[in-house]
C-alpha positions in Angstrom: 130.0 66.5 76.3 131.4 64.1 78.6 130.3 60.6 79.7 129.7 62.5 82.9 127.5 65.7 81.9 125.8 63.0 79.6 125.1 61.4 82.7 123.7 63.8 84.6 122.1 65.4 81.3 119.8 61.8 81.1 119.4 62.5 85.4 117.8 65.9 84.3 115.8 64.5 82.1 114.1 61.6 83.7 113.6 63.5 87.2 111.7 66.3 84.3 110.2 63.5 82.8 109.5 62.5 87.0 107.8 65.5 88.1 105.4 66.1 85.0 103.9 62.6 85.1 103.7 63.8 89.6 102.1 66.3 88.4 99.1 65.4 86.1 98.2 62.7 87.2 97.9 64.4 90.6 95.9 67.4 88.6 92.1 67.9 89.5 92.0 68.7 85.7 93.2 64.4 84.9 90.7 63.4 87.6 87.5 65.1 86.4 88.6 63.8 82.8 88.6 60.0 84.1 85.6 60.7 86.6 83.2 61.1 83.4 84.8 58.8 81.3 84.9 56.0 84.1 83.5 56.5 87.3 84.2 53.1 88.4 87.5 53.9 88.6 88.2 56.2 91.0 88.0 54.5 93.9 91.4 53.0 93.0 92.7 56.3 91.3 94.8 57.9 94.8 96.2 53.9 95.3 97.1 53.7 92.3 98.3 57.1 92.0 100.6 56.0 94.4 102.1 52.9 93.7 102.9 54.6 90.0 104.5 57.1 92.3 107.1 54.4 93.6 107.6 52.8 90.3 108.4 56.0 88.3 110.9 56.8 91.1 112.8 53.5 90.8 114.4 54.6 87.7 116.0 58.6 88.4 116.8 57.9 92.0 118.2 54.4 90.7 121.0 56.9 88.8 121.8 59.0 91.1 122.9 56.7 93.7 125.1 55.3 91.0 127.0 57.9 90.2 130.7 57.3 91.1 131.7 61.2 90.6 133.5 62.8 93.1 132.1 64.5 96.1 132.0 67.9 96.3 131.1 69.1 99.1 131.1 66.8 102.5 129.7 67.5 106.2 133.1 66.8 108.5 133.8 67.5 111.4 131.1 69.8 113.8 129.7 69.8 110.6 128.6 66.3 110.3 126.9 66.1 113.6 125.2 69.4 112.7 123.9 68.1 109.7 122.9 64.4 110.5 121.7 65.5 113.9 119.1 68.3 112.0 118.8 65.2 109.3 117.4 63.0 112.2 115.1 66.1 114.4 113.1 66.3 110.8 113.0 62.3 110.5 111.6 62.3 114.1 109.4 65.3 113.1 108.2 63.5 109.5 107.3 60.3 111.7 105.5 62.1 115.0 103.4 64.2 112.5 102.2 60.7 110.9 99.8 60.6 114.1 98.1 64.0 112.8 97.1 62.3 109.0 94.7 60.0 108.1 97.1 57.4 106.0 93.9 55.2 105.7 93.3 58.4 103.2 96.6 59.5 102.1 97.3 56.2 100.7 93.9 55.4 99.1 92.5 52.3 101.1 89.5 54.3 102.3 88.6 55.7 98.8 89.1 52.0 97.8 87.0 50.4 100.4 84.7 52.3 100.3 84.2 52.7 96.4 84.3 56.5 96.6 84.3 58.2 93.0 85.1 61.5 94.4 87.6 63.7 92.3 87.9 65.7 95.8 89.2 65.1 99.0 87.3 64.2 102.0 89.4 64.9 104.5 88.1 67.6 106.9 90.7 70.5 106.9 92.4 70.5 110.7 95.4 72.3 111.6 98.0 69.9 113.1 101.3 71.0 115.4 103.8 71.7 112.4 100.9 72.9 109.8 100.4 75.9 112.4 104.2 76.8 111.8 104.2 76.3 108.3 101.9 75.4 105.5 103.8 72.4 103.7 105.9 70.8 106.7 106.8 67.4 105.1 108.1 69.3 102.0 110.2 71.8 104.2 111.1 68.4 106.4 112.7 66.6 103.6 113.8 69.8 102.3 116.5 69.8 106.0 117.2 65.7 105.3 117.8 66.3 101.5 120.2 69.6 101.3 122.2 68.3 105.0 123.6 65.3 102.8 127.2 64.8 101.3 126.7 65.6 97.8 128.3 64.3 94.4 126.8 66.0 91.0 124.2 63.4 90.3 122.8 64.6 94.0 123.4 67.8 93.7 121.1 68.0 90.0 118.7 65.4 92.3 118.0 67.3 95.0 117.8 70.6 93.1 115.3 69.3 90.6 113.0 67.8 94.4 113.5 71.6 95.2 112.2 73.1 92.7 109.5 70.7 92.3 108.4 71.3 96.3 108.3 75.1 95.3 106.2 74.3 92.6 104.4 71.6 93.5 103.0 73.4 97.4 102.0 75.8 94.6 99.6 73.6 92.5 98.8 71.7 95.9 96.9 75.1 97.7 95.1 76.0 94.3 94.0 72.4 95.3 93.5 73.0 98.8 91.6 76.9 97.8 88.8 74.9 95.9 88.6 72.3 98.7 88.7 75.0 101.3 87.7 78.7 99.7 88.3 81.4 102.2 88.7 79.6 105.1 91.9 77.9 103.8 93.0 81.5 102.3 92.9 82.9 105.8 95.0 79.9 107.4 97.5 80.7 104.1 97.5 85.0 105.0 98.9 84.0 109.0 101.1 80.7 108.0 104.1 80.8 106.1 104.5 78.4 103.0 108.1 76.3 103.1 110.2 78.0 106.0 109.0 79.0 108.8 109.4 82.1 110.8 109.0 82.6 113.9 107.3 85.6 113.9 103.9 83.6 111.5 102.7 81.3 113.1 99.0 80.6 114.7 98.6 79.9 118.4 96.4 76.6 119.1 93.6 79.3 119.7 93.9 80.7 116.3 94.6 77.2 114.6 91.1 75.6 116.6 88.9 79.0 115.5 90.4 78.0 111.7 88.8 74.5 112.2 85.9 75.4 113.5 85.4 77.8 111.0 86.0 75.1 108.4 83.3 72.9 110.1 80.7 75.5 109.4 80.6 76.1 106.1 
């Protein structure tokens, strides 16, 4: 096995380890175990989880950007402008969507400040504008950004693992959302696609509001 292949294999192993750790730390099973063992830890759990996710991300990302192999493909001519326009639109969509998320809840700062020991998320069910068209808009926008980049072997490994994780991670996340929101989320899921928007499947503003009101009643 050549040096480049060994390098790519190590990169793949790092990504497998990262996504496995990330999923385990995010699981309800582990949170429930920790809450039963040391409930005082739970207010800091989300913040520590986010910090750990960033730290563990450094090794595989460093290996990805350090790879010096030749390009498999590069976007050129009109495709350069198309790919980068799509990436910029995805970044803009991500930044715009932040206004519809509870940033303090997402970062874990609210849980820490209020000393919340609950295992379940406290944020109410809300259908943002992007959530009317796709159930996991951040994953979708992330896929657009990733697959519009120039590609060498290391980036292909990284993006392939990220894509697989988005698919599997979205299913794990939905299992939690079904537990949090029950039939409300099940009804929402039946009407909106998961990772890729489909022109014929979306919620109108009125339908989204009705689902939110149903969640508030339950």
